[in-house]
matplotlib code that plots the C-alpha trace (Angstrom):
import matplotlib.pyplot as plt

x = [0.0, 1.3, 1.8, 2.8, 1.0, -0.5, 1.0, -0.7, -1.8, 0.0, -1.7, -2.9, -0.2, -0.6, -1.3, 1.8, 3.3, 5.0, 7.6, 8.5, 11.5, 13.0, 12.0, 12.8, 11.9, 12.5, 11.6, 14.3, 14.1, 10.7, 10.7, 7.7, 8.6, 10.5, 11.8, 8.5, 8.1, 5.0, 4.1, 1.3, -0.1, -0.8, -4.3, -5.3, -7.0, -5.1, -5.9, -3.3, -5.2, -4.1, -4.4, -3.0, 0.7, 1.0, 3.0, 0.4, 0.6, 4.4, 4.4, 2.0, 4.4, 7.4, 5.6, 4.5, 7.9, 6.8, 9.3, 12.3, 13.3, 16.3, 16.9, 15.5, 14.1, 10.9, 10.5, 7.8, 7.6, 11.1, 12.7, 14.3, 12.5, 13.4, 14.8, 12.9, 10.7, 6.9, 6.7, 9.0, 7.0, 3.7, 1.7, -1.8, -2.5, -5.7, -5.6, -8.4, -8.7, -9.2, -6.5, -8.5, -7.7, -10.5, -10.1, -10.3, -13.5, -14.0, -12.8, -9.8, -9.0, -9.2, -7.1, -4.4, -2.0, -2.4, -1.8, 1.6, 3.0, 6.1, 4.9, 5.8, 3.6, 0.8, -2.5, -4.2, -7.3, -9.7, -7.9, -7.8, -11.6, -12.3, -10.3, -12.0, -15.4, -14.5, -13.4, -16.6, -18.7, -16.5, -17.1, -20.7, -20.3, -21.4, -22.6, -20.7, -17.3, -17.9, -18.7, -16.1, -15.3, -17.0, -20.4, -19.9, -20.8, -17.9, -18.6, -18.5, -15.3, -13.7, -14.9, -13.1, -9.9, -10.1, -10.7, -7.8, -5.4, -6.7, -6.5, -2.6, -3.3, -1.1, 0.8, -0.5, -3.2, -2.7, -5.3, -4.7, -7.8, -9.8, -13.3, -12.1, -13.7, -17.1, -20.2, -21.1, -23.7, -21.6, -18.5, -20.7, -21.7, -18.2, -16.8, -19.1, -18.0, -14.4, -14.8, -16.8, -14.0, -11.2, -13.0, -13.3, -9.6, -7.7, -5.0, -3.1, -4.6, -3.5, -5.5, -4.8, -7.7, -8.1, -11.7, -11.8, -15.4, -14.1, -11.0, -13.0, -15.7, -13.4, -10.1, -9.0, -6.5, -5.7, -2.3, -2.8, 0.0, 0.9, 3.7, 5.7, 5.3, 3.0, 1.2, -0.8, -1.6, -4.6, -8.1, -10.7, -12.2, -8.7, -7.8, -11.2, -11.6, -8.0, -6.1, -2.4, -1.8, -3.6, -3.5, -5.3, -7.9, -8.6, -8.3, -10.2, -13.7, -15.4, -14.4, -14.7, -11.3, -10.4, -7.2, -6.5, -4.2, -3.6, -2.5, -2.9, -4.3, -7.2, -7.6, -9.6, -10.7, -13.3, -15.5, -14.9, -13.0, -11.7, -9.4, -5.9, -3.6, 0.1, -0.5, 1.0, 0.9, -0.5, -2.7, -5.5, -8.6, -10.8, -14.3, -16.6, -20.0, -21.7, -19.7, -21.5, -25.0, -27.7, -27.5, -30.3, -30.8, -29.4, -26.2, -25.7, -22.2, -19.8, -22.2, -21.3, -23.8, -24.0, -26.1, -28.1, -27.6, -28.7, -30.3, -30.8, -32.0, -29.2, -30.5, -31.3, -30.0, -30.1, -27.0, -26.8, -24.5, -24.0, -21.5, -19.8, -19.7, -16.2, -17.8, -16.1, -18.4, -19.6, -21.3, -23.2, -25.7, -29.0, -31.7, -34.7, -36.7, -34.2, -33.9, -37.6, -37.0, -34.6, -35.6, -35.7, -32.4, -30.7, -31.7, -29.1, -28.7, -26.3, -24.1, -21.9, -18.7, -18.6, -15.1, -12.3, -8.8, -6.2, -2.6, 0.2, 0.1, 2.9]
y = [0.1, 3.4, 6.0, 9.6, 12.8, 12.9, 15.6, 18.9, 20.3, 23.6, 26.7, 29.1, 31.6, 35.1, 36.3, 36.3, 39.3, 38.3, 40.3, 39.7, 41.8, 42.2, 38.6, 37.3, 34.1, 32.9, 29.8, 29.5, 32.8, 33.6, 36.2, 35.2, 37.5, 40.7, 42.5, 41.9, 43.4, 43.0, 43.5, 41.4, 42.5, 40.2, 38.6, 40.2, 38.5, 39.6, 38.7, 38.3, 39.5, 39.3, 37.8, 34.3, 34.6, 37.6, 35.8, 35.6, 31.8, 31.9, 34.4, 32.3, 29.4, 31.3, 32.4, 28.9, 27.3, 25.2, 26.9, 29.4, 32.6, 33.3, 36.5, 38.4, 37.4, 36.2, 36.7, 35.6, 37.9, 39.1, 35.7, 34.6, 31.8, 32.2, 28.7, 27.0, 24.1, 24.4, 21.9, 24.3, 27.3, 26.1, 26.9, 25.5, 25.3, 25.0, 24.0, 24.5, 20.8, 20.1, 17.3, 15.1, 11.4, 9.5, 6.5, 8.4, 9.8, 13.3, 13.2, 11.2, 13.9, 16.8, 14.8, 13.8, 16.6, 15.8, 12.1, 12.5, 14.8, 13.6, 11.5, 14.0, 16.5, 14.3, 14.8, 11.9, 10.2, 12.2, 15.4, 14.6, 13.9, 17.1, 19.0, 17.4, 18.0, 21.6, 22.2, 20.3, 22.7, 25.6, 24.7, 23.8, 20.1, 18.6, 15.1, 14.4, 13.2, 9.6, 10.2, 9.8, 12.9, 11.3, 11.5, 15.3, 18.4, 20.4, 23.1, 20.6, 19.2, 22.5, 23.1, 19.8, 21.1, 24.3, 22.4, 20.1, 23.1, 24.7, 21.4, 22.0, 25.4, 27.0, 30.3, 31.4, 30.0, 30.2, 29.5, 29.0, 29.8, 28.1, 28.5, 28.3, 24.7, 25.6, 27.2, 30.8, 30.3, 28.0, 30.3, 33.2, 31.1, 30.0, 33.5, 34.5, 31.3, 32.1, 35.6, 34.2, 31.4, 33.9, 36.1, 33.1, 31.9, 35.4, 33.4, 35.5, 34.6, 35.1, 33.9, 33.8, 34.8, 36.1, 36.9, 40.8, 40.5, 37.7, 39.9, 43.0, 41.3, 39.2, 40.8, 43.5, 44.5, 43.5, 43.3, 43.6, 41.8, 42.2, 40.6, 39.8, 43.0, 44.5, 47.5, 48.4, 47.3, 48.8, 48.2, 47.2, 50.7, 52.1, 50.0, 50.5, 54.1, 55.3, 53.0, 53.6, 52.7, 52.3, 48.5, 48.6, 51.0, 48.7, 45.3, 46.0, 47.0, 47.8, 50.9, 52.7, 53.2, 56.2, 57.4, 61.0, 64.0, 65.7, 69.4, 71.9, 69.6, 68.6, 65.4, 65.5, 62.7, 63.7, 65.6, 64.0, 66.2, 65.0, 66.5, 65.3, 67.0, 66.1, 64.4, 65.8, 64.4, 61.1, 59.6, 57.2, 57.7, 55.1, 56.0, 53.8, 53.2, 54.4, 57.7, 58.4, 60.1, 61.5, 65.2, 67.2, 68.9, 68.3, 70.2, 70.8, 72.0, 69.2, 66.7, 64.5, 63.2, 59.5, 57.0, 54.7, 51.0, 48.0, 48.2, 45.5, 45.0, 44.0, 43.5, 47.0, 48.8, 49.0, 48.7, 50.7, 50.6, 53.6, 54.8, 58.0, 60.0, 58.3, 54.8, 54.1, 52.3, 53.5, 51.7, 53.4, 52.5, 54.0, 53.4, 51.6, 54.8, 56.8, 54.1, 54.4, 57.9, 56.8, 57.2, 54.2, 52.5, 54.2, 57.8, 60.3, 61.1, 63.4, 61.9, 63.7, 62.0, 63.1, 61.7, 59.2, 58.1, 59.4, 58.1, 59.0, 56.5, 54.0]
z = [0.0, -0.9, 1.8, 2.1, 1.2, -2.2, -4.7, -4.6, -7.9, -8.8, -7.8, -10.4, -11.6, -12.1, -15.8, -17.9, -19.9, -23.2, -25.1, -28.7, -29.8, -33.2, -34.3, -37.7, -39.4, -43.0, -44.7, -47.6, -49.3, -48.0, -45.1, -42.9, -40.1, -40.5, -37.4, -35.5, -32.0, -29.9, -26.1, -24.8, -21.5, -18.7, -18.8, -22.1, -25.1, -28.2, -31.8, -34.4, -37.5, -41.1, -44.5, -45.5, -45.6, -43.4, -40.7, -37.9, -37.5, -37.5, -34.9, -32.7, -33.2, -32.2, -29.0, -28.3, -28.8, -31.6, -33.8, -33.3, -34.7, -36.9, -34.8, -32.1, -28.5, -27.0, -23.2, -20.6, -17.8, -18.7, -18.8, -22.1, -23.5, -27.2, -27.6, -24.9, -26.0, -25.6, -22.8, -20.8, -21.4, -20.0, -23.1, -23.9, -27.6, -29.4, -33.2, -35.8, -36.4, -32.7, -32.7, -30.2, -29.5, -31.2, -29.2, -25.9, -24.1, -23.6, -20.1, -21.0, -23.6, -21.2, -18.6, -21.1, -20.1, -16.4, -17.1, -18.6, -16.1, -14.2, -11.2, -8.5, -10.3, -11.3, -9.5, -7.8, -9.4, -7.2, -8.0, -11.7, -11.7, -10.0, -12.4, -15.4, -13.9, -13.2, -16.8, -18.2, -16.4, -17.6, -21.1, -20.5, -21.5, -18.1, -18.7, -21.7, -20.4, -21.2, -24.9, -27.7, -30.0, -32.9, -30.9, -30.5, -32.8, -34.2, -31.6, -28.8, -30.1, -30.2, -26.5, -25.5, -27.2, -25.3, -21.9, -22.7, -23.2, -19.9, -17.9, -17.1, -16.1, -18.7, -18.5, -21.8, -24.1, -27.9, -30.5, -34.2, -36.2, -33.5, -35.2, -38.8, -39.4, -37.9, -39.7, -39.1, -36.4, -34.2, -34.7, -33.2, -30.3, -29.5, -29.6, -26.8, -25.0, -25.4, -24.0, -21.1, -20.4, -20.7, -18.1, -15.8, -16.2, -16.8, -18.8, -21.2, -24.5, -28.2, -31.1, -34.8, -37.3, -40.7, -39.9, -39.0, -37.4, -34.9, -34.0, -33.5, -31.6, -29.3, -28.6, -26.1, -28.6, -32.2, -33.9, -37.6, -39.7, -43.4, -45.3, -42.1, -40.3, -37.7, -39.2, -36.0, -32.6, -30.8, -29.4, -31.8, -31.9, -32.5, -35.4, -36.9, -36.5, -36.6, -39.0, -39.2, -42.6, -46.0, -45.4, -42.2, -43.5, -46.4, -44.5, -41.3, -41.9, -45.3, -47.0, -50.4, -51.9, -54.0, -55.6, -56.0, -55.0, -51.9, -51.7, -48.8, -46.5, -48.8, -50.8, -54.2, -56.4, -58.9, -57.0, -53.8, -51.3, -47.9, -45.2, -45.6, -43.1, -43.5, -46.8, -50.2, -53.6, -54.9, -52.2, -51.4, -49.3, -47.7, -46.8, -44.7, -46.0, -43.0, -43.6, -46.8, -46.7, -48.9, -49.5, -48.2, -51.5, -55.1, -55.7, -51.9, -51.0, -50.9, -52.5, -55.4, -58.1, -58.5, -60.4, -58.0, -58.4, -56.4, -53.0, -50.4, -46.9, -44.5, -41.0, -39.7, -42.5, -46.3, -48.3, -51.4, -54.7, -57.0, -59.7, -59.9, -63.3, -64.1, -63.4, -60.0, -57.6, -54.2, -51.5, -48.7, -45.9, -45.1, -42.5, -44.0, -43.6, -45.6, -48.2, -49.0, -50.2, -52.8, -56.6, -58.9, -59.8, -62.7, -61.3, -60.0, -56.4, -54.4, -51.8, -49.2, -48.1, -44.3, -43.4, -44.5, -43.9, -46.4, -46.9, -49.2, -52.2, -52.2]

ax = plt.figure().add_subplot(projection="3d")
ax.plot(x, y, z, "-o")
ax.set_aspect("equal")
plt.show()
């Protein structure tokens, strides 16, 4: 009979700060990351947002210890972990394709990380069961611990993957396109669940996505990547309302794009004029559809005539298309009430461009 005091499971650790400093990573001649620096605050939920090939998954893998940079440094709470393996970093990782063990039950999948710990750190059977039961409640899968992954829906399997990553009480939780394999309705539901679970655990969390709606809805802050560089880091409202570059303005949120010239603090493109402080010469402007409105009267000051195109209801608003005199397209949004005042398709209407984001062309 075994004697002695059973091992005590590790106490939850305080949220972790992560520093990425001047990191570079290439695959052959292809530079996946080019001098990337990023500060992740303790306990925040940060999204790495960008198109395919922007470097977001590569950056996540470097932070996780699943790959290593060619140059630069990665630190956890000031401790250099640049070349430490993932197992040494205390990372929980959730993949897009779940990576669950099909021959194991849900409970066995969740407890896997606990079962493979060194004996001195391995919880007892009752402790392990208590931890699994706690996580099943957290991800709202009570009563399903005895099922196999094949008996679950896609959303349920992703919750199991999340619970498994949290079972070992990771210092940092990393998710790579966690909802990419799910349909739109399930994705929306799991976004809310991830926010709730993050609030309950307080674990510093990073997730990769190319879905801007997902990033803006979920994250405390968003890091926007493009061609191996970080273009901007900010809150969702900052990234959307005050984009730092033309790429961010065009990638985050919908926008009409107009090429033109800036001079004397004013951008001009056909009849469109917008404030452009500090920009001179060839320029590009981005105007959100909700920043375009109907003029109060034809020929009103600052208004531009367009030919009305297709209109369609989109939830609480009507989305409208139009053409400028030179053939360029414009999209704008109206309330249903305002949309009912529009003339027939093909007729002329006058639009006012209230505000935009102007950048030097390049």
